[in-house]
C-alpha positions in Angstrom: 124.0 64.9 112.1 124.6 68.6 111.2 122.7 71.8 112.0 120.8 71.8 108.8 119.5 68.1 109.3 118.5 68.9 112.7 116.5 72.4 111.7 114.6 70.3 109.1 113.6 67.7 111.6 112.5 70.2 113.9 110.3 72.0 111.5 108.8 68.6 110.3 107.8 67.6 113.6 107.0 70.8 115.6 103.6 72.6 114.8 105.7 76.0 115.0 108.1 74.7 112.7 105.8 73.8 110.3 104.4 77.1 110.3 108.0 78.7 110.1 108.5 76.5 107.1 105.3 77.6 105.3 106.3 81.2 106.0 109.8 80.5 104.5 108.3 78.7 101.5 105.7 81.6 100.9 108.4 84.1 101.2 110.7 82.2 98.7 107.8 82.1 96.2 106.5 85.7 96.8 109.5 87.5 97.8 109.0 90.2 95.1 105.5 90.8 96.4 106.6 90.9 100.0 109.4 93.5 99.0 106.8 95.5 97.0 104.2 95.3 100.0 106.8 96.6 102.6 107.9 99.2 100.5 104.3 100.4 100.1 103.5 100.4 103.7 106.8 102.0 104.5 106.0 104.7 101.9 102.6 105.4 103.1 103.6 105.5 106.7 106.5 108.2 105.6 104.2 110.0 103.2 101.1 110.3 105.4 102.0 113.6 107.1 101.2 115.6 103.8 97.8 113.9 103.7 95.9 116.0 106.0 94.0 118.3 103.3 90.9 120.2 103.4 88.8 117.1 102.6 90.4 115.5 105.7 89.7 118.6 108.0 86.1 118.9 106.6 85.5 115.1 107.3 86.9 115.6 110.9 84.8 118.7 111.4 81.6 116.9 110.1 82.4 114.1 112.7 82.5 116.7 115.3 79.2 118.5 114.3 77.5 114.9 114.2 78.7 114.1 117.6 77.7 117.4 119.2 74.5 118.2 117.1 73.3 115.0 115.7 72.9 114.2 111.9 72.9 117.2 109.8 70.2 117.8 107.2 71.5 121.0 105.7 75.1 121.6 104.5 76.3 124.3 106.6 80.3 124.0 106.4 80.9 124.5 102.7 80.1 127.5 100.6 79.0 125.6 97.6 76.5 123.5 99.7 75.4 126.6 101.7 72.2 125.3 103.3 71.1 122.9 100.7 69.6 119.9 101.8 72.0 117.1 102.2 72.3 113.5 103.4 75.7 112.5 104.8 76.1 109.1 103.7 79.6 108.9 105.2 78.6 110.0 108.6 80.4 107.0 110.4 83.7 107.6 108.5 83.5 111.2 109.7 82.9 110.2 113.3 85.7 107.7 113.2 88.0 110.5 111.9 87.1 112.9 114.5 87.7 110.3 117.2 90.9 109.3 115.7 91.9 113.0 115.9 90.6 113.5 119.4 92.4 110.2 120.7 95.7 111.0 119.0 95.8 114.1 116.8 96.7 114.5 113.3 99.5 111.7 113.8 97.3 109.2 114.6 94.7 110.1 112.1 97.0 110.3 109.1 98.9 107.1 110.2 95.5 105.1 110.5 94.4 106.4 107.1 97.7 105.1 105.5 97.5 101.9 107.3 93.8 101.3 106.2 94.7 102.3 102.6 97.8 99.8 102.5 95.6 97.0 104.1 93.1 97.6 101.4 95.7 97.6 98.5 97.7 94.6 99.8 94.2 92.7 100.2 93.6 93.4 96.5 97.1 92.1 95.6 96.5 89.0 97.8 93.0 88.5 96.1 94.6 88.8 92.7 97.3 86.3 93.5 94.7 83.9 95.0 92.5 84.1 91.9 95.6 83.0 89.7 97.1 86.1 88.7 100.9 86.0 88.2 103.6 87.9 89.9 104.5 90.0 87.1 101.1 90.9 86.3 100.3 91.8 89.8 103.4 94.1 89.6 102.7 95.6 86.3 99.0 96.7 87.4 100.0 97.3 91.3 102.9 99.6 90.7 101.3 102.3 88.6 98.2 101.8 90.7 100.1 102.5 93.8 101.5 105.7 92.6 98.3 106.9 91.5 96.0 106.0 94.1 97.7 107.5 97.0 95.1 108.3 99.6 94.5 111.3 101.6 92.5 111.6 105.0 88.9 111.1 104.0 85.9 109.3 105.2 86.2 106.9 102.2 89.3 105.2 103.2 87.1 103.0 105.4 84.8 101.7 102.7 88.0 100.4 100.7 88.2 97.3 103.0 84.4 96.6 102.9 84.7 96.9 99.1 87.3 94.2 98.9 85.3 91.9 101.5 82.2 92.2 98.9 84.6 91.7 95.9 86.0 88.7 97.8 82.5 87.2 98.2 81.6 88.0 94.9 84.7 86.4 93.4 84.2 83.2 95.5 
């Protein structure tokens, strides 16, 4: 009995081995998407340090204002909104970004934004494959979309996962 045969027997009989075998089979079938996904996550993690722009700072500032003074009814932080009535529909995202900033500073805020964006993007790829899209079709659509759809620190990043959850339910 050689080593390959004994490994096959272990993977057939042990539950952990069955999971390992399924993972190996998935990696064999989807290696290109796994590589693309790893590249996307790594790229987002490296590029996120440039993602904290004025929109992100406003979101963080609005989060602080909500926690210290309650929900705003007038825009007091921007020149264009100067005192106009305003309903902050993204208040929870603002508060979450402020909480991330308080807990871990800009690094945690930008890294969390990058990982949330990557999770939403990869979930969309997974949904497309699950609904029958071929690997080349997914790559042809996902590659330009990943270059165009880079995100910045903003309250909207949290809604992308919820959008995909609704899309998944509608597709089912």
